[in-house]
C-alpha positions as CSV (number, residue, x, y, z in Angstrom):
1,M,0.0,0.0,0.1
2,R,1.2,3.6,-0.8
3,I,0.9,5.5,2.5
4,A,1.5,9.3,2.9
5,L,2.8,10.4,6.3
6,L,2.0,14.0,6.8
7,A,4.8,15.3,9.0
8,A,4.6,18.9,10.4
9,G,6.0,21.0,13.3
10,S,9.6,20.8,15.0
11,R,12.3,18.2,14.7
12,G,10.7,16.4,17.6
13,D,7.4,15.9,15.7
14,Y,9.2,14.5,12.5
15,L,11.6,11.9,14.4
16,P,8.9,9.4,15.7
17,L,6.9,9.6,12.4
18,L,10.2,8.8,10.5
19,A,10.5,5.7,12.8
20,V,7.1,4.6,11.9
21,G,7.6,5.1,8.3
22,Q,10.8,3.1,8.3
23,S,8.8,0.2,9.9
24,L,6.0,0.5,7.4
25,V,8.6,0.2,4.6
26,A,10.1,-2.8,6.2
27,R,6.6,-4.4,6.0
28,G,6.3,-3.8,2.4
29,H,4.7,-0.5,2.1
30,E,5.5,2.4,-0.1
31,I,6.0,5.6,2.0
32,G,6.2,9.4,1.5
33,V,6.6,12.0,4.2
34,T,5.8,15.6,3.8
35,A,8.7,17.8,4.8
36,T,8.8,21.7,5.2
37,S,12.0,23.1,3.8
38,E,14.0,23.0,7.1
39,F,13.4,19.3,7.4
40,A,13.7,18.0,4.0
41,D,17.3,16.8,4.5
42,L,16.3,14.9,7.7
43,V,13.5,13.0,5.9
44,Q,15.8,12.3,3.0
45,D,18.5,11.0,5.3
46,S,15.9,8.5,6.8
47,G,15.7,6.7,3.5
48,L,12.0,7.8,3.0
49,Q,10.6,9.7,0.0
50,V,10.4,13.4,0.6
51,E,7.3,15.2,-0.3
52,P,8.4,18.9,-0.2
53,V,6.3,21.6,1.4
54,D,7.8,24.9,0.2
55,V,8.0,26.9,3.3
56,D,10.1,27.3,6.5
57,A,7.4,26.6,9.0
58,M,9.6,27.0,12.1
59,A,11.1,30.2,10.9
60,L,7.3,31.5,10.6
61,Y,6.6,30.2,14.0
62,H,9.7,31.8,15.7
63,R,8.9,35.1,14.0
64,G,5.4,34.9,15.3
65,L,6.9,34.4,18.9
66,A,9.3,37.2,18.4
67,E,6.5,39.6,17.5
68,H,3.8,38.5,19.8
69,G,5.7,36.8,22.8
70,A,4.6,33.5,24.4
71,A,1.0,32.7,24.5
72,P,-0.3,32.5,28.1
73,S,-3.4,30.2,27.6
74,F,-4.0,27.1,25.5
75,A,-6.6,29.1,23.6
76,A,-4.1,31.7,22.6
77,Q,-1.8,28.9,21.7
78,A,-4.3,27.3,19.4
79,A,-5.1,30.7,17.8
80,R,-1.5,31.3,17.0
81,L,-1.0,27.7,15.6
82,Q,-4.1,28.5,13.4
83,R,-2.5,31.7,12.1
84,L,0.6,29.6,11.3
85,G,-1.6,27.2,9.4
86,E,-3.0,30.4,7.4
87,Q,0.6,31.4,6.6
88,M,1.5,27.9,5.4
89,A,-1.8,27.4,3.5
90,P,-0.5,28.3,-0.1
91,A,2.5,25.9,0.2
92,V,0.3,23.1,1.9
93,A,-2.2,23.4,-0.8
94,A,0.4,23.0,-3.6
95,T,1.8,20.0,-2.0
96,M,-1.5,18.1,-1.1
97,R,-2.9,18.7,-4.7
98,E,0.4,16.9,-5.9
99,V,0.6,14.2,-3.2
100,W,-3.2,13.1,-2.8
101,P,-3.7,11.2,-6.1
102,R,-0.5,9.2,-5.7
103,Y,-1.3,7.5,-2.2
104,H,-4.0,5.0,-1.1
105,A,-3.8,6.1,2.7
106,V,-2.9,8.9,4.9
107,V,-1.4,9.2,8.4
108,A,-1.5,12.6,10.0
109,T,-0.4,14.1,13.3
110,A,-2.1,16.8,15.4
111,M,-0.2,19.4,13.5
112,S,-1.2,18.1,10.0
113,T,-4.4,16.5,10.4
114,S,-6.4,19.4,8.9
115,W,-4.2,19.0,5.8
116,A,-5.7,15.6,5.1
117,G,-9.3,16.8,5.7
118,L,-8.8,19.7,3.4
119,A,-7.6,17.5,0.6
120,S,-10.3,14.8,1.3
121,I,-13.4,16.7,0.1
122,G,-14.5,15.1,-3.0
123,D,-11.8,12.6,-3.0
124,P,-11.5,10.8,0.4
125,R,-8.7,8.6,1.5
126,P,-8.6,6.4,4.6
127,L,-7.2,8.6,7.5
128,V,-5.3,7.5,10.6
129,Q,-4.2,10.0,13.4
130,L,-1.0,9.4,15.1
131,M,-1.1,11.3,18.5
132,F,1.4,11.5,21.3
133,V,-1.7,11.9,23.8
134,P,-5.4,12.0,23.2
135,V,-6.8,15.4,22.7
136,V,-10.2,14.8,24.0
137,P,-11.8,15.3,27.4
138,S,-11.5,12.6,30.1
139,I,-12.1,12.1,33.7
140,R,-8.8,10.5,34.0
141,G,-5.6,12.2,34.6
142,D,-3.6,9.9,32.7
143,M,-5.4,9.8,29.4
144,S,-5.9,13.3,28.1
145,M,-3.7,16.3,27.2
146,F,-6.3,18.5,28.9
147,S,-6.3,16.7,32.3
148,T,-4.7,18.6,35.1
149,R,-5.1,16.2,38.1
150,P,-4.0,12.7,39.0
151,G,-6.4,9.9,39.1
152,R,-10.1,10.3,38.4
153,S,-11.5,13.7,38.9
154,L,-14.6,15.6,37.4
155,A,-12.2,18.6,37.3
156,N,-10.2,16.8,34.5
157,L,-13.4,16.4,32.5
158,T,-14.8,19.9,33.0
159,T,-11.4,21.4,32.1
160,G,-11.2,19.3,29.1
161,L,-14.6,20.3,27.8
162,R,-13.8,23.9,28.4
163,A,-10.7,23.4,26.2
164,T,-12.4,21.6,23.4
165,A,-13.7,24.7,21.7
166,S,-9.9,25.9,21.6
167,A,-8.8,22.6,20.5
168,M,-11.2,22.7,17.6
169,R,-9.2,25.7,16.3
170,L,-6.3,23.3,15.8
171,V,-8.2,20.9,13.3
172,R,-11.0,23.3,11.8
173,P,-9.6,24.9,8.8
174,S,-9.4,28.7,8.7
175,P,-11.2,30.7,5.9
176,A,-8.0,31.3,4.3
177,Q,-7.1,27.6,4.3
178,L,-10.6,26.8,2.8
179,D,-10.2,29.5,0.1
180,R,-6.8,28.0,-0.9
181,F,-8.5,24.6,-1.5
182,G,-11.6,26.2,-3.2
183,L,-13.9,25.0,-0.3
184,S,-16.8,26.5,1.4
185,R,-17.5,27.1,5.1
186,R,-19.9,24.2,5.0
187,D,-17.0,21.9,3.7
188,G,-15.0,23.2,6.7
189,W,-17.6,21.6,9.1
190,Q,-17.5,18.5,7.2
191,I,-13.6,18.3,7.5
192,V,-14.0,18.7,11.3
193,R,-16.5,15.8,11.6
194,R,-14.3,13.4,9.7
195,I,-11.2,14.3,11.7
196,M,-13.1,14.1,15.0
197,T,-14.2,10.5,14.0
198,A,-10.8,9.3,12.4
199,P,-9.3,6.3,14.1
200,V,-6.2,7.3,16.6
201,V,-3.1,5.5,17.1
202,V,-1.6,6.8,20.6
203,A,2.1,6.8,19.7
204,N,3.4,6.8,23.4
205,T,4.5,4.4,26.1
206,P,1.7,3.0,28.3
207,V,4.0,3.9,31.2
208,V,2.8,7.5,30.6
209,I,-0.4,7.1,28.7
210,A,-2.9,4.6,30.2
211,A,-5.2,2.4,27.9
212,G,-9.0,3.1,28.0
213,R,-11.8,4.8,26.6
214,V,-11.5,8.4,25.7
215,G,-14.1,10.4,24.0
216,G,-16.1,7.1,23.0
217,R,-13.0,5.4,21.5
218,R,-11.1,2.8,23.2
219,L,-7.3,3.6,22.7
220,R,-4.2,1.5,23.5
221,P,-0.8,3.1,23.5
222,V,1.5,1.3,21.3
223,G,4.9,2.5,22.6
224,Y,6.9,5.6,21.6
225,P,8.4,5.3,18.3
226,F,12.1,6.0,18.9
227,Y,14.0,7.2,15.8
228,D,17.5,5.8,16.5
229,R,20.0,6.9,13.8
230,L,22.4,4.2,12.7
231,G,25.9,5.3,13.3
232,A,25.0,8.1,15.4
233,Q,27.8,9.4,17.5
234,L,28.2,12.0,20.2
235,P,30.2,15.0,19.0
236,R,33.9,15.0,20.1
237,P,33.6,18.0,22.4
238,V,30.8,16.4,24.3
239,V,32.7,13.0,24.6
240,E,35.7,15.0,26.0
241,F,33.6,17.0,28.4
242,L,31.8,13.9,29.7
243,A,35.2,12.2,30.3
244,T,36.8,15.1,32.4
245,G,34.4,15.1,35.2
246,P,31.4,13.7,36.9
247,P,28.1,13.4,35.1
248,P,26.6,16.9,34.3
249,V,23.1,18.3,34.3
250,Y,21.7,18.7,30.7
251,V,19.7,21.9,30.0
252,G,17.7,22.4,27.0
253,L,14.2,24.2,26.8
254,G,13.7,24.2,23.1
255,S,14.7,27.0,20.6
256,H,12.1,29.8,21.4
257,M,14.4,32.9,21.5
258,L,12.1,34.7,24.0
259,P,13.3,36.9,26.8
260,Q,11.1,34.7,29.3
261,M,12.7,31.5,27.7
262,R,16.4,32.9,28.0
263,T,15.8,33.9,31.6
264,G,14.4,30.4,32.4
265,V,17.6,28.9,30.8
266,Q,19.9,31.1,32.7
267,H,18.2,30.2,36.1
268,A,18.3,26.5,35.2
269,V,22.1,26.7,34.6
270,Q,22.5,28.7,37.7
271,A,20.5,26.2,39.8
272,A,22.6,23.3,38.4
273,R,25.8,25.1,39.2
274,E,24.7,26.0,42.7
275,A,23.9,22.4,43.3
276,G,27.5,21.5,42.3
277,F,26.9,20.2,38.8
278,R,28.6,20.9,35.5
279,V,26.3,21.7,32.7
280,V,25.8,20.8,29.1
281,L,23.6,23.5,27.6
282,Q,21.6,23.1,24.4
283,H,22.1,26.0,22.0
284,G,18.9,27.7,20.7
285,S,17.3,29.9,23.2
286,G,19.9,32.8,23.0
287,A,20.7,32.4,26.6
288,E,24.0,30.6,25.9
289,Q,25.3,34.2,25.0
290,E,24.3,35.4,28.5
291,V,25.3,32.5,30.6
292,P,28.6,33.1,32.3
293,A,31.4,30.7,30.6
294,G,33.5,28.4,32.6
295,D,35.1,25.0,32.6
296,D,32.0,23.5,34.1
297,L,29.8,24.6,31.1
298,L,29.7,23.1,27.7
299,V,27.3,24.6,24.9
300,I,26.5,22.3,22.2
301,D,24.5,22.8,18.8
302,A,23.1,19.1,18.9
303,A,23.7,15.8,20.2
304,P,21.8,12.5,19.9
305,H,19.6,12.3,23.1
306,E,19.5,8.5,22.9
307,L,23.4,8.7,23.5
308,L,23.6,11.8,25.8
309,F,20.9,11.3,28.4
310,G,22.1,8.0,29.6
311,Q,25.3,9.9,30.8
312,V,24.1,12.8,32.5
313,A,22.9,13.4,36.2
314,A,19.6,14.8,35.2
315,V,17.8,16.3,32.3
316,V,16.2,19.7,32.7
317,H,14.0,20.3,29.5
318,H,10.7,21.8,28.3
319,G,8.6,18.6,28.4
320,G,8.2,17.7,24.7
321,A,6.8,14.2,24.2
322,G,10.1,13.0,22.5
323,T,12.4,14.4,25.1
324,V,10.3,12.9,27.9
325,A,10.4,9.5,26.2
326,Q,14.2,9.7,25.6
327,A,14.8,10.6,29.4
328,L,12.7,7.9,30.4
329,R,14.4,5.2,28.3
330,A,17.7,6.6,29.6
331,G,16.6,6.4,33.2
332,A,17.6,10.0,33.7
333,P,15.9,11.9,36.4
334,Q,14.0,15.0,35.1
335,V,13.0,18.4,35.7
336,V,10.5,19.8,33.3
337,V,9.8,23.6,32.7
338,P,6.8,23.3,30.6
339,V,5.9,26.0,28.0
340,M,2.8,25.1,25.9
341,V,0.3,22.8,24.6
342,D,1.0,19.1,25.9
343,Q,4.1,19.9,27.9
344,P,2.2,20.9,31.2
345,F,0.5,17.3,30.9
346,F,3.9,15.4,30.3
347,A,5.5,17.6,33.2
348,R,2.7,16.5,35.7
349,R,2.9,12.9,34.5
350,V,6.6,12.2,35.0
351,H,6.4,13.8,38.4
352,E,3.5,11.6,39.3
353,L,5.5,8.5,38.1
354,G,8.2,9.6,40.5
355,V,11.0,10.1,38.0
356,A,11.0,14.0,38.0
357,G,10.9,16.8,40.4
358,P,7.7,19.0,40.7
359,P,7.1,21.0,37.4
360,V,8.4,24.5,37.2
361,P,6.4,26.3,34.6
362,L,8.1,28.8,32.6
363,P,6.7,31.9,34.0
364,E,7.9,30.5,37.5
365,A,11.3,29.5,36.2
366,A,11.7,32.9,34.7
367,G,10.5,34.8,37.7
368,P,12.6,36.2,40.4
369,D,12.6,33.0,42.4
370,G,13.1,30.8,39.3
371,T,16.6,29.6,40.2
372,A,15.5,28.6,43.8
373,A,12.5,26.7,42.3
374,I,14.5,24.8,39.7
375,R,17.2,23.9,42.3
376,A,14.5,22.6,44.6
377,A,13.0,20.4,41.7
378,L,16.5,19.2,40.9
379,A,17.1,18.2,44.4
380,A,13.8,16.2,44.4
381,A,14.7,14.5,41.2
382,L,18.2,13.4,42.5
383,T,17.0,11.4,45.5
384,E,17.7,7.8,45.7
385,P,14.0,6.6,45.4
386,T,13.8,8.8,42.2
387,H,16.8,7.1,40.6
388,A,15.4,3.6,41.5
389,R,12.0,4.4,39.9
390,A,13.7,5.8,36.9
391,A,15.8,2.6,36.4
392,V,12.6,0.6,36.6
393,L,10.7,2.6,34.0
394,A,13.7,2.7,31.8
395,D,13.8,-1.2,31.7
396,R,10.1,-1.1,30.7
397,L,10.6,1.4,27.8
398,R,13.6,-0.4,26.4
399,R,11.3,-3.5,26.1
400,E,9.0,-1.7,23.9
401,D,8.9,-1.2,20.1
402,G,6.7,1.5,19.5
403,A,7.6,2.0,15.8
404,T,6.6,-1.5,15.1
405,G,3.5,-1.2,17.4
406,A,2.3,1.8,15.5
407,A,2.9,0.3,12.1
408,E,0.9,-2.8,13.0
409,E,-1.9,-0.7,14.3
410,I,-2.0,1.4,11.1
411,E,-2.0,-1.9,9.1
412,R,-5.0,-3.1,11.2
413,I,-7.0,0.1,10.7
414,L,-6.2,0.3,7.0
415,G,-6.8,-3.4,6.4
416,A,-3.5,-3.4,4.7
């Protein structure tokens, strides 16, 4: 079967989809992957067919952040992502018109599911949605991105119901997108209905996301699809830094070059230093230009997380699904500084699982007491019970094969 994987978003959004694509190829399918200009080489290097989208999506996203700052609420974040979709609409429309006739079925992510809906009007294809966490209301704290409390709580359900209207903005095509495809507003609601009823594959570990019924559908997490690059190596400066002293703390809060993010990174580095740790700092936020240099600090452009996280004392990060999964598999204690969308959910879950200190949301991390808050969370993460729990969960994740699990579930849904 010829299956198009509609990749969109950041590097962390692409990598698990590439792992699933490779697994589908190994099972005899022909796979193409959409790629905006900044990630075309990444897809090509994976050996999968590139379906180019002629736009630099991350540049547009960062430009929006620079102009308007970080969005404080989920509703504002959803609105911003919809505006990004409007900016990308011409390039997406051109790609989907080229791609659509050549594939039998489509696998979309949260960031690209509306693309499939737009292209399907008048010429439907089987659609499977690949999600890291269900985006529908649930009473359970371990099954929905919108949940804010552990266990079963009506507060989780009511919070999810309130957030649903905002979530609809992530899947409902805007007027600008509809116009690019020559569709009516009525077509837009047909697209929403199709997306809301399409089968979902939960591409995450059951350690983090529980199986069960969500939004009327029974969902079973298949494991996180790790994309482990053959022949990947740590850069020599990283190898040398690791060899010259005790395990450092890794600090990487993403590539959002915002004043608040830069301050949060500075406070995280300071907290690790005050606790007596060396630091490996991920380049990208701009804070690396403002953090005091020293023999105890290494700034890196990039390093394979699957190789690095097993050699650090702790991982301080923003709570993306991929970073959480890599830290869990490595058995590394975590401190999460969540910023947006699903990151608060993952921050809460790893703390509940006993492998992370309490979450330190970005406004707190960047505030006047941010260094103290991060240092307290780091101290909680570095206790012996946390290390022991992290080792147990790491063993579980290493036994999973999420890429194969996702491929098998996609085949089952498509009848392939």
